[in-house]
Each structure stands twice: as structure tokens, then as C-alpha cells.
C-alpha positions as a Markdown table, in Angstrom:
| # | Residue | x | y | z |
|---|---|---|---|---|
| 1 | Unk | -14.0 | 16.5 | 22.9 |
| 2 | Unk | -17.2 | 14.5 | 23.1 |
| 3 | Unk | -19.2 | 14.0 | 20.1 |
| 4 | Unk | -20.7 | 10.6 | 20.2 |
| 5 | Unk | -24.6 | 10.3 | 19.2 |
| 6 | Unk | -25.8 | 6.6 | 18.2 |
| 7 | Unk | -29.3 | 8.2 | 17.1 |
| 8 | Unk | -27.3 | 9.9 | 14.1 |
| 9 | Unk | -27.2 | 8.0 | 11.0 |
| 10 | Unk | -23.3 | 6.8 | 10.6 |
| 11 | Unk | -21.1 | 7.4 | 7.7 |
| 12 | Unk | -19.1 | 4.2 | 7.2 |
| 13 | Unk | -16.8 | 2.7 | 4.6 |
| 14 | Unk | -13.6 | 4.3 | 3.1 |
| 15 | Unk | -10.3 | 2.7 | 2.3 |
| 16 | Unk | -8.5 | 0.0 | 4.4 |
| 17 | Unk | -6.5 | 1.0 | 7.2 |
| 18 | Unk | -3.2 | -1.2 | 7.3 |
| 19 | Unk | -1.3 | -1.1 | 10.3 |
| 20 | Unk | 1.9 | -3.2 | 10.0 |
| 21 | Unk | 3.4 | -4.6 | 12.9 |
| 22 | Unk | 1.7 | -2.3 | 15.4 |
| 23 | Unk | 3.8 | -1.9 | 18.8 |
| 24 | Unk | 1.1 | -0.8 | 21.6 |
| 25 | Unk | -2.4 | -1.9 | 21.7 |
| 26 | Unk | -3.1 | 1.5 | 23.0 |
| 27 | Unk | -1.9 | 2.7 | 19.6 |
| 28 | Unk | -4.3 | 0.4 | 17.9 |
| 29 | Unk | -7.4 | 1.5 | 20.0 |
| 30 | Unk | -6.7 | 5.1 | 19.3 |
| 31 | Unk | -6.5 | 4.6 | 15.6 |
| 32 | Unk | -9.6 | 2.6 | 15.6 |
| 33 | Unk | -11.2 | 5.7 | 17.3 |
| 34 | Unk | -9.5 | 8.0 | 14.8 |
| 35 | Unk | -10.6 | 5.8 | 11.9 |
| 36 | Unk | -14.6 | 5.9 | 13.2 |
| 37 | Unk | -14.3 | 9.7 | 13.4 |
| 38 | Unk | -13.8 | 9.6 | 10.0 |
| 39 | Unk | -16.3 | 6.9 | 8.8 |
| 40 | Unk | -13.6 | 4.4 | 8.1 |
| 41 | Unk | -13.9 | 0.9 | 9.3 |
| 42 | Unk | -12.0 | -1.8 | 7.4 |
| 43 | Unk | -8.9 | -2.1 | 9.9 |
| 44 | Unk | -6.1 | -4.7 | 9.2 |
| 45 | Unk | -3.4 | -5.6 | 11.3 |
| 46 | Unk | 0.1 | -7.4 | 10.3 |
| 47 | Unk | 1.6 | -9.2 | 12.9 |
| 48 | Unk | 0.9 | -6.7 | 15.8 |
| 49 | Unk | 3.7 | -6.8 | 18.6 |
| 50 | Unk | 1.4 | -7.8 | 21.7 |
| 51 | Unk | -0.8 | -10.3 | 20.0 |
| 52 | Unk | -4.5 | -9.9 | 19.0 |
| 53 | Unk | -7.1 | -9.1 | 20.3 |
| 54 | Unk | -5.7 | -6.7 | 22.9 |
| 55 | Unk | -7.8 | -5.3 | 25.8 |
| 56 | Unk | -5.7 | -2.2 | 25.7 |
| 57 | Unk | -6.9 | -1.4 | 22.4 |
| 58 | Unk | -10.3 | -1.6 | 23.2 |
| 59 | Unk | -9.8 | 0.8 | 26.4 |
| 60 | Unk | -8.1 | 3.2 | 24.1 |
| 61 | Unk | -10.8 | 3.2 | 21.4 |
| 62 | Unk | -13.5 | 4.9 | 23.4 |
| 63 | Unk | -16.1 | 3.2 | 21.9 |
| 64 | Unk | -14.9 | 2.4 | 18.5 |
| 65 | Unk | -15.4 | -1.3 | 19.1 |
| 66 | Unk | -17.5 | -1.6 | 15.7 |
| 67 | Unk | -13.8 | -0.9 | 14.2 |
| 68 | Unk | -11.8 | -3.2 | 16.5 |
| 69 | Unk | -14.5 | -5.9 | 16.5 |
| 70 | Unk | -14.3 | -6.5 | 12.7 |
| 71 | Unk | -10.4 | -6.0 | 12.3 |
| 72 | Unk | -8.6 | -8.6 | 10.4 |
| 73 | Unk | -5.5 | -10.5 | 11.5 |
| 74 | Unk | -2.6 | -11.0 | 8.7 |
| 75 | Unk | 0.9 | -12.7 | 8.7 |
| 76 | Unk | 2.0 | -11.1 | 5.9 |
| 77 | Unk | 1.6 | -7.8 | 3.9 |
| 78 | Unk | 1.1 | -9.5 | 0.9 |
| 79 | Unk | -2.0 | -11.3 | 2.5 |
| 80 | Unk | -3.4 | -7.9 | 3.8 |
| 81 | Unk | -3.5 | -6.3 | 0.6 |
| 82 | Unk | -4.5 | -9.3 | -1.6 |
| 83 | Unk | -7.9 | -8.1 | -2.6 |
| 84 | Unk | -6.9 | -4.3 | -2.9 |
| 85 | Unk | -6.6 | -2.6 | -6.2 |
| 86 | Unk | -4.5 | 0.6 | -5.2 |
| 87 | Unk | -2.3 | 0.7 | -2.4 |
| 88 | Unk | -1.0 | 4.3 | -1.0 |
| 89 | Unk | 2.0 | 3.7 | 1.4 |
| 90 | Unk | 2.6 | 6.5 | 4.2 |
| 91 | Unk | 6.5 | 7.7 | 4.4 |
| 92 | Unk | 8.4 | 10.8 | 5.4 |
| 93 | Unk | 11.4 | 9.7 | 3.6 |
| 94 | Unk | 13.0 | 8.9 | 0.3 |
| 95 | Unk | 13.7 | 5.5 | 0.2 |
| 96 | Unk | 15.0 | 5.5 | -3.4 |
| 97 | Unk | 12.0 | 4.3 | -5.2 |
| 98 | Unk | 10.6 | 6.2 | -7.7 |
| 99 | Unk | 6.9 | 6.8 | -7.0 |
| 100 | Unk | 4.2 | 9.4 | -7.3 |
| 101 | Unk | 4.0 | 11.3 | -4.0 |
| 102 | Unk | 0.8 | 12.8 | -2.8 |
| 103 | Unk | -0.2 | 14.8 | -0.3 |
| 104 | Unk | -3.5 | 13.7 | 2.0 |
| 105 | Unk | -5.7 | 15.8 | 0.3 |
| 106 | Unk | -4.6 | 14.7 | -3.1 |
| 107 | Unk | -4.7 | 11.3 | -2.4 |
| 108 | Unk | -8.0 | 11.2 | -0.8 |
| 109 | Unk | -9.5 | 12.8 | -4.0 |
| 110 | Unk | -8.0 | 9.9 | -5.9 |
| 111 | Unk | -9.6 | 7.4 | -3.5 |
| 112 | Unk | -12.7 | 8.7 | -3.9 |
| 113 | Unk | -12.6 | 8.6 | -7.8 |
| 114 | Unk | -11.4 | 5.2 | -7.5 |
| 115 | Unk | -14.1 | 4.1 | -5.0 |
| 116 | Unk | -16.8 | 5.3 | -7.7 |
| 117 | Unk | -15.1 | 3.2 | -10.0 |
| 118 | Unk | -15.9 | 0.2 | -7.9 |
| 119 | Unk | -11.9 | -0.3 | -6.9 |
| 120 | Unk | -10.7 | -1.1 | -3.5 |
| 121 | Unk | -7.9 | 1.0 | -1.9 |
| 122 | Unk | -6.0 | 0.7 | 1.1 |
| 123 | Unk | -3.3 | 2.7 | 3.0 |
| 124 | Unk | 0.0 | 1.4 | 4.8 |
| 125 | Unk | 1.3 | 2.5 | 8.2 |
| 126 | Unk | 4.5 | 1.3 | 9.4 |
| 127 | Unk | 5.7 | 0.5 | 12.8 |
| 128 | Unk | 5.9 | 3.4 | 15.1 |
| 129 | Unk | 9.5 | 3.0 | 15.7 |
| 130 | Unk | 10.8 | 2.7 | 12.3 |
| 131 | Unk | 7.8 | 3.8 | 9.7 |
| 132 | Unk | 7.3 | 1.2 | 6.7 |
| 133 | Unk | 9.9 | -1.6 | 5.6 |
| 134 | Unk | 11.3 | -1.1 | 2.0 |
| 135 | Unk | 9.8 | -4.4 | 1.2 |
| 136 | Unk | 6.3 | -3.4 | 2.0 |
| 137 | Unk | 7.0 | 0.2 | 0.4 |
| 138 | Unk | 7.7 | -1.6 | -2.5 |
| 139 | Unk | 4.2 | -3.2 | -3.1 |
| 140 | Unk | 2.6 | 0.1 | -2.6 |
| 141 | Unk | 1.4 | 2.3 | -5.8 |
| 142 | Unk | 1.6 | 5.8 | -4.5 |
| 143 | Unk | 3.7 | 7.1 | -1.9 |
| 144 | Unk | 1.6 | 9.6 | 0.7 |
| 145 | Unk | 3.5 | 12.2 | 2.4 |
| 146 | Unk | 1.9 | 15.0 | 4.9 |
| 147 | Unk | 3.6 | 18.4 | 4.5 |
| 148 | Unk | 4.4 | 19.6 | 7.8 |
| 149 | Unk | 7.4 | 21.5 | 9.5 |
| 150 | Unk | 10.6 | 20.1 | 7.9 |
| 151 | Unk | 12.5 | 20.5 | 11.3 |
| 152 | Unk | 9.8 | 18.4 | 13.1 |
| 153 | Unk | 7.4 | 16.3 | 10.9 |
| 154 | Unk | 7.1 | 13.4 | 13.2 |
| 155 | Unk | 3.3 | 12.0 | 13.7 |
| 156 | Unk | 2.2 | 9.5 | 16.0 |
| 157 | Unk | 0.1 | 6.6 | 14.4 |
| 158 | Unk | -3.4 | 7.7 | 15.5 |
| 159 | Unk | -2.6 | 11.4 | 14.5 |
| 160 | Unk | -1.3 | 10.0 | 10.9 |
| 161 | Unk | -4.6 | 7.9 | 10.2 |
| 162 | Unk | -6.7 | 10.9 | 11.8 |
| 163 | Unk | -5.2 | 13.5 | 9.2 |
| 164 | Unk | -5.4 | 11.1 | 6.6 |
| 165 | Unk | -9.0 | 10.2 | 7.6 |
| 166 | Unk | -10.1 | 13.6 | 7.6 |
| 167 | Unk | -9.0 | 14.2 | 4.1 |
| 168 | Unk | -11.0 | 11.3 | 3.0 |
| 169 | Unk | -14.2 | 12.5 | 4.9 |
| 170 | Unk | -14.0 | 15.9 | 3.5 |
| 171 | Unk | -14.1 | 14.9 | -0.2 |
| 172 | Unk | -17.4 | 12.9 | 0.3 |
| 173 | Unk | -19.0 | 15.1 | -2.4 |
| 174 | Unk | -15.8 | 15.2 | -4.7 |
| 175 | Unk | -16.5 | 12.1 | -6.9 |
| 176 | Unk | -14.7 | 12.7 | -10.1 |
| 177 | Unk | -14.9 | 9.3 | -12.4 |
| 178 | Unk | -11.3 | 9.2 | -13.4 |
| 179 | Unk | -11.0 | 5.5 | -13.2 |
| 180 | Unk | -13.1 | 3.7 | -15.7 |
| 181 | Unk | -13.0 | 0.4 | -17.5 |
| 182 | Unk | -14.6 | -1.8 | -19.8 |
| 183 | Unk | -16.3 | -4.9 | -18.7 |
| 184 | Unk | -13.6 | -7.2 | -20.9 |
| 185 | Unk | -11.3 | -6.4 | -18.0 |
| 186 | Unk | -10.4 | -5.0 | -14.7 |
| 187 | Unk | -7.2 | -3.4 | -12.7 |
| 188 | Unk | -5.6 | -6.2 | -11.3 |
| 189 | Unk | -5.6 | -6.8 | -7.4 |
| 190 | Unk | -2.5 | -7.1 | -5.3 |
| 191 | Unk | -3.1 | -11.0 | -4.9 |
| 192 | Unk | -2.6 | -11.0 | -8.4 |
| 193 | Unk | 0.4 | -8.8 | -8.7 |
| 194 | Unk | 1.9 | -10.7 | -6.1 |
| 195 | Unk | 1.6 | -14.0 | -7.8 |
| 196 | Unk | 3.1 | -12.6 | -10.8 |
| 197 | Unk | 6.3 | -11.1 | -8.8 |
| 198 | Unk | 6.5 | -14.8 | -7.7 |
| 199 | Unk | 6.6 | -16.3 | -10.8 |
| 200 | Unk | 9.0 | -13.8 | -12.7 |
| 201 | Unk | 11.2 | -13.7 | -9.6 |
| 202 | Unk | 11.4 | -17.5 | -9.3 |
| 203 | Unk | 12.4 | -17.5 | -13.2 |
| 204 | Unk | 14.9 | -14.8 | -12.6 |
| 205 | Unk | 16.5 | -17.1 | -9.7 |
| 206 | Unk | 16.5 | -20.3 | -11.5 |
| 207 | Unk | 18.5 | -18.5 | -14.6 |
| 208 | Unk | 21.0 | -17.0 | -12.7 |
| 209 | Unk | 20.0 | -13.5 | -12.9 |
| 210 | Unk | 20.5 | -12.4 | -9.3 |
| 211 | Unk | 24.3 | -13.4 | -9.3 |
| 212 | Unk | 24.6 | -11.1 | -6.2 |
| 213 | Unk | 23.1 | -12.4 | -2.9 |
| 214 | Unk | 23.7 | -9.0 | -1.4 |
| 215 | Unk | 21.9 | -7.0 | -4.3 |
| 216 | Unk | 19.1 | -9.3 | -4.4 |
| 217 | Unk | 16.7 | -7.8 | -2.2 |
| 218 | Unk | 17.4 | -4.3 | -3.5 |
| 219 | Unk | 16.8 | -5.6 | -7.1 |
| 220 | Unk | 13.6 | -7.2 | -6.3 |
| 221 | Unk | 12.2 | -4.2 | -5.0 |
| 222 | Unk | 13.3 | -2.4 | -7.6 |
| 223 | Unk | 11.5 | -4.9 | -10.3 |
| 224 | Unk | 8.2 | -4.6 | -8.1 |
| 225 | Unk | 8.2 | -0.9 | -8.1 |
| 226 | Unk | 8.1 | -0.9 | -11.8 |
| 227 | Unk | 5.6 | -3.1 | -12.2 |
| 228 | Unk | 3.6 | -1.2 | -9.6 |
| 229 | Unk | 3.8 | 2.2 | -11.8 |
| 230 | Unk | 2.4 | 0.3 | -14.7 |
| 231 | Unk | -1.2 | 0.4 | -13.2 |
| 232 | Unk | -1.8 | -3.3 | -14.8 |
| 233 | Unk | -5.1 | -4.9 | -15.7 |
| 234 | Unk | -5.9 | -8.5 | -14.9 |
| 235 | Unk | -5.6 | -9.2 | -18.5 |
| 236 | Unk | -2.2 | -7.7 | -18.9 |
| 237 | Unk | -0.9 | -9.6 | -15.7 |
| 238 | Unk | -2.1 | -12.7 | -17.4 |
| 239 | Unk | -0.2 | -11.7 | -20.3 |
| 240 | Unk | 3.1 | -11.2 | -18.5 |
| 241 | Unk | 2.5 | -14.8 | -17.0 |
| 242 | Unk | 2.3 | -15.9 | -20.8 |
| 243 | Unk | 5.6 | -13.8 | -21.7 |
| 244 | Unk | 7.8 | -15.6 | -18.8 |
| 245 | Unk | 6.3 | -18.9 | -19.4 |
| 246 | Unk | 7.4 | -18.4 | -23.0 |
| 247 | Unk | 10.8 | -17.2 | -22.3 |
| 248 | Unk | 11.6 | -20.0 | -20.2 |
| 249 | Unk | 9.9 | -22.6 | -22.5 |
| 250 | Unk | 11.2 | -24.7 | -24.8 |
| 251 | Unk | 12.1 | -23.1 | -28.2 |
| 252 | Unk | 9.8 | -24.3 | -31.0 |
| 253 | Unk | 11.5 | -25.7 | -33.7 |
| 254 | Unk | 11.5 | -23.4 | -37.2 |
| 255 | Unk | 9.6 | -25.0 | -39.8 |
| 256 | Unk | 11.5 | -26.3 | -42.4 |
| 257 | Unk | 10.9 | -24.9 | -45.9 |
């Protein structure tokens, strides 16, 4: 269905779309097309299987070159979300993690509210065949699930991006100011949270907390998931760094009376 008119004013911006290990260039291209349909322009690619740039993506984007030309390439999910304040993860399955679950319509309203407050957001999409990895899901604040036919709820990558992008676009006039913060602090970025995770996990490793190598990955995911639900501010992250440092530092001698 044709609908391209470069003479009309474009509506651009919105949350980052983060594709983790996308398999085919064609899928990246159709995602870019779906993004631009909905005014989304921030495309981030984590370890695309067939490399980047990719001619097949350009051919499949049907003119959405603006998105592809500005796509950013990352080696890890942590790097791809480092500057974001809130991350949504698309998943159709319960992975044993306690997270808020939202529909695309609910998430779009929340993302708009966060945008009004000056917060940056992003949406994680996993590989086409397997969906998101558990370690990537643990980095997200909120799970995003599309309510579809329970007997057949499979979506391809571009369909999922278009569906969520459409809900974002439809909430253009719904901008409730629910995410207010004072100038004294601000919501922590994912980079700041990941740094805190690294600090805490290194000290836990040092003291022998991870006594079972087999259980260590799931324990780390549980810890990270717990912190994600707190919606920590930058000041609170610094406080937790201080707490960890204080707990592992030398005890100060008790003053003699």
C-alpha cells in the first residue's frame, strides 16, 4: 500500500528499537520500514548475524533509508542500552522473572509519559528463532507482551515492531506527566546500573557468594531483576556503590571510651 510523500512534514523520534542478533538483512530492512511508518528513527543492532551494513536490508526497507543510514551497531546489549533510562523487553513467554507486564497500548502511554519527562526509552527484540535471551531480559524494566490468539501468537520481527510502533504513534496526544523528578537527581541510566551490577557481582564473587557455578547465571539474573524493579535514581545508584564499598572495606576500630 503506497503512502510515501516526501513533501509532507515527517513525524520523527520515539523510543529506540533494539534488535539483538537479527538473522537476515531483509528482516532488518522490513523493521526499518515499519519504524519509519510510525515515526521511529533510532535503530540499534546488536551482533547482526550477516554483518552490517547489509545490502539486503536496504532493498527490503522500501525507502526507509533515514533509519538504516543512522542505525548504530553494538557488540553487547549492555552497550546498546547504556544511555537509556527505561527498557521494555518483548517476550511471549514467562521466564521465571518477576516483572511488570504491559500490552503495547499500555506501554506506549508509559513511554510517552517518560518522553515528556525527558527520559530515554528503548524496546528489546530478540532473535527471530529464539526470542530474547534470559540475560538480556534481566536488563529490562518491563516485559511487553502482545495479547493474541493463544493457540497461534507467533509474530515475525517486522510485525512486532510495527504493532508496537503503531501504538506509540497513536498516543501522540496522550502525554500525562507521570515521571517527574527534581533537579537534585534523575533516573539512573542503564550504563550506571550495569556498572553497579558489575561492582556488586565482583564483590559477591570475591567473598564466595556464588558457591555453585551451575546456579551463578540464574542468581545474577535474579539480582539484576530485583534492582531493575526499583527504578533507581542516579543518586541511589551512587549510594548503593557506597554501601557495597563500605561492606567490603576494613571495619573501623571502635573508639575506646
